[in-house]
N, C-alpha and C positions, 0 to 999 in steps of 0.2 A: 461454569467457566473453569478452565485448567488454572492450576495454580501458577504462581510466579516462575517463571523459567530462567531469570537471570537478575541480578541487581548489580547496582553502581551506576554512575554516570557517563562513563566512556565506553568507546567501542569494543574494548577487551572484555567487557562485563556481559556481552552478549551470549546467550545460549542457544543451540540450535533445536529449532521445531521442525518436525516432519510429520505429515499426516496425509491422508486421502481427502480429495476434494473433487466434487461432482457437479461444478459450477455450469457447464456447458452441455450436460447430458453424456459427457465421457468422463470415464473414472481417471484422475490424475494423481499423482503423488507431488505435493508441493513441499519446499523446504526452504527455510530462512531462518536467519538468526534473529534473536528478539530478547529483549529484557522486559517485555510487556506479556501479561497472560493471554492465551489464544482461547476463544470460545470453540469448542468442538462439539457442543450440543446441536442437535438438528435444528432447533429453533432459531440459532443464530446462521444457519447455512441457508436461509431463504433467499431468492432471488439471486442465486449464483454468488454469494459473499461468504467469506469466512472472516469474522471480526476478531480484530486484535486490539488490545488497550485495557486501560483500567476503568472500570465503572464509576462514576462520578460519586464523590462522597465515601468510597470505600478505601482508596489508596492514592494518596497525592503525590507520590514520589515522582512520578512524571506526569505532572497535572496537564490536561488538554492535548495530551500525546495520544491519538488513536489511529487506527488503520484497518484495513480490509484487504483481502484477496478478492478479486473480481475477474469473472469470464465474459467475454463478449463472443458470440458465435459468428463465423464465417467473415473474417476481415482480410483474408488473403494468407500468402504464403511466407512472406519475408517481413520481419519488424522494421528493417531499415527502408522499406518502401512506404511506411506510413509516417507522414509528416507529424511532428510533436502536437501541432494544433488539432490534428484529428484524434490524436490519442487522448488528449484532455477531454474533447467533446465525448468520446466513446465512454470514458470513465467517469466524468462528472456531470454529464448532460441529463441523466435521467435521475438525479439525486434531488429530492424535493427540498432539503435544506442548504442547498448551495446556489448562489448566484456569482456572476462574474468570474467565473473560473477562466484563467488565462495562463499561457506559459509564462514562467518567471526565469530568466536566465537562460544559458545555452544547454541544449540537450546534449548526451553523449551515448555512444553505443559502446557496450562491453561485450567482447566475445570471449568464450571459453569453452573448451571441450566441443569445438564445432557448433556451438550455439550463440546466437547474439540476443542482446537485450538492449532496449533503450531506455535511459535513465532521464527523466524530465522533472523540472522544478515546476511548481504551480502556487499562483496566488488566487485566493478567491474569497467570497464573503459568505460566512455561515449564518443562517437565519436561526435564532434563538427561538425557545418556546414562547417568548413574549412579543416575538414579532420583529424585534431589533436584530439589526445585522452587525456582525463583528467581524474583522479581517482575519484570516488564517493563512496558512501556508500548508504546502504538502509536497512531497517528492515521491515519484513512483518508478518502479521498474517493471517494463512491460515485455513479453516476449510472444512469439506466435508459435503454437504446437498444433499441427495437424488442421491448420486452417483458422484456428480460433486463437483469440488474444486472451492472455492471462496476465495479469498485473498485481503487484502487491504495493499499496498505497498507504504510506503513513502521513498523518496530518498533525499540526502543532499550530500553537499560538505564534504570531509573529515575533514576540519577545523571546520565545524559546529559540527560534531560528537564528536569532543574532548571537547567541551564545556559541562559540566554536566547538566546545565539547558536546554540546547537544546536538548540533547538527552534524558533527562527525558521527555520533551514535546513531542517528536517525538514517543517515546516508549508508552507513556500513551495513545496517539491517536491510534496507532496500536493496543495495548492490548484491547482497547474498542471496536473493530470491532465485530459485530454481523451479522448474516444472518438468515432469516426466511422465509419459503415459504409463499406465499399469498394465 
């Protein structure tokens, strides 16, 4: 796991991560701001995901905050044509430890440099190793490149989401997500 790429509790403490990602069979460069370490080891890149966050018990600076970059093949050509409910299904539907994922709040489209991404909030239940379920929150930024969906998803505990500075940090990281063909 890469070292800590930033420190602090607000959005201004985020540092830039940039790396190659081959989640859909196409090599892409992903870029986003983060205060969490990013796993670049091949073992973490299985199933088209790039892992982001702290390992449990190793660092509790941002306890419960984890995330991933995920690719989904063949979704269409325009992110604005995909409903938020469908995006939630594409990103959370195949995760074994997630139940009852649904959109939370309004989605928004961000356009920059001729590219658009859709930012969506999600509430869901996460199944713990003991079988009990706990509530969780997520926010993601998704975009379409060459017909494939790429998203940066950050998850946290509901109590984290209630703290405005934590919410701002997570939103700033997610909204910074960019994908470019190599």
